[in-house]
C-alpha positions in Angstrom: 22.7 -29.1 -9.9 20.4 -28.4 -7.0 19.0 -25.0 -6.0 21.6 -23.1 -3.9 19.1 -20.7 -2.4 17.3 -21.7 0.7 13.7 -22.8 0.3 10.8 -20.6 1.4 8.8 -22.4 4.1 5.1 -22.1 4.2 3.0 -23.3 7.1 -0.4 -23.6 5.3 -3.6 -23.5 7.2 -7.1 -23.6 5.9 -10.3 -22.1 7.4 -11.6 -25.5 8.5 -8.3 -26.3 10.3 -8.4 -23.0 12.2 -12.0 -23.4 13.1 -11.4 -27.0 14.3 -8.4 -25.9 16.4 -10.5 -23.1 17.9 -13.3 -25.5 18.7 -10.8 -27.7 20.4 -9.4 -24.7 22.3 -6.0 -25.5 20.8 -5.1 -22.3 19.0 -2.6 -21.4 21.7 -0.8 -24.7 21.1 -0.5 -23.8 17.4 0.8 -20.4 18.2 3.5 -22.0 20.5 4.6 -24.3 17.7 4.7 -21.5 15.2 6.7 -19.2 17.6 9.5 -21.8 17.6 9.7 -21.3 13.8 10.5 -17.6 13.9 7.7 -16.7 11.6 8.5 -13.8 9.1 4.9 -13.1 8.0 1.3 -14.0 8.1 -0.7 -14.0 4.8 -4.4 -14.7 4.5 -6.8 -14.9 1.6 -9.0 -11.8 1.4 -12.2 -13.7 2.5 -10.4 -15.0 5.6 -8.3 -12.0 6.7 -11.1 -10.6 9.0 -12.0 -13.9 10.7 -11.6 -14.1 14.4 -9.4 -17.1 14.2 -6.9 -15.4 11.8 -7.0 -12.3 14.0 -6.2 -14.4 17.1 -3.4 -16.1 15.3 -1.9 -12.7 14.2 -2.2 -11.4 17.8 -0.5 -14.5 19.2 2.3 -14.2 16.7 2.6 -10.5 17.0 2.2 -10.0 13.2 0.0 -8.1 10.9 -2.2 -9.9 8.5 -1.0 -9.4 4.9 -3.2 -10.1 1.8 -2.2 -13.4 0.1 -1.5 -13.0 -3.6 -2.8 -15.0 -6.5 -3.8 -18.7 -6.8 -3.3 -20.5 -3.4 -3.8 -24.1 -4.8 -0.7 -26.1 -4.1 1.9 -25.0 -6.7 -0.1 -21.9 -7.7 1.4 -18.6 -8.6 0.6 -17.2 -5.2 3.2 -19.4 -3.6 5.8 -18.5 -6.2 5.4 -14.8 -5.6 5.6 -15.3 -1.8 8.6 -17.6 -2.2 10.5 -14.9 -4.1 9.9 -12.5 -1.2 10.7 -15.0 1.6 13.7 -17.2 0.6 15.0 -18.9 3.6 12.2 -17.7 5.8 9.0 -19.3 7.2 5.6 -17.7 6.7 2.1 -18.7 7.7 -0.5 -18.8 4.9 -4.2 -19.1 5.6 -6.2 -20.1 2.6 -9.7 -21.2 1.8 -10.4 -24.9 1.1 -8.6 -27.9 2.5 -4.9 -27.3 3.0 -4.1 -30.9 4.0 -1.3 -32.8 2.2 -2.1 -33.1 -1.6 -2.9 -36.8 -1.2 -6.2 -38.7 -1.2 -6.1 -38.6 2.6 -6.0 -34.9 3.8 -5.4 -34.2 7.4 -6.6 -31.5 9.8 -3.0 -30.6 10.6 -1.2 -27.6 9.1 0.9 -28.5 6.1 4.5 -27.5 5.7 5.2 -26.5 2.1 8.8 -26.0 0.9 9.3 -24.0 -2.3 12.5 -23.5 -4.1 13.8 -23.3 -7.7 13.6 -27.1 -8.0 9.8 -27.2 -7.2 7.9 -27.8 -4.1 7.3 -30.5 -1.5 4.7 -30.9 1.2 4.7 -32.7 4.6 2.6 -32.5 7.7 3.7 -29.7 10.0 
């Protein structure tokens, strides 16, 4: 039997992706894409919460920056905790390291991570 609850949706960004988007002057394009998703929250790892790119993202989305909990490696307990809080919602998560798809060929695009009781799946956002 499959999970009857809606998945929590995470748009996962890393510091490198935000920096590269800023260098390309494409942060506004990302904000536009995210606004169409009805973002419920913005979480950032402690070491990234004060960065200019994260603050610009929060301002563009009209959200506060919340501290991201726990392990933010794909499938880590940080995602489980946030998934419990945000079933059926979409949140943005800014983490250190490379957030590209968990494959040998990571991308510079944000990753969409779906988490439910059956596990998680990732695709390019």
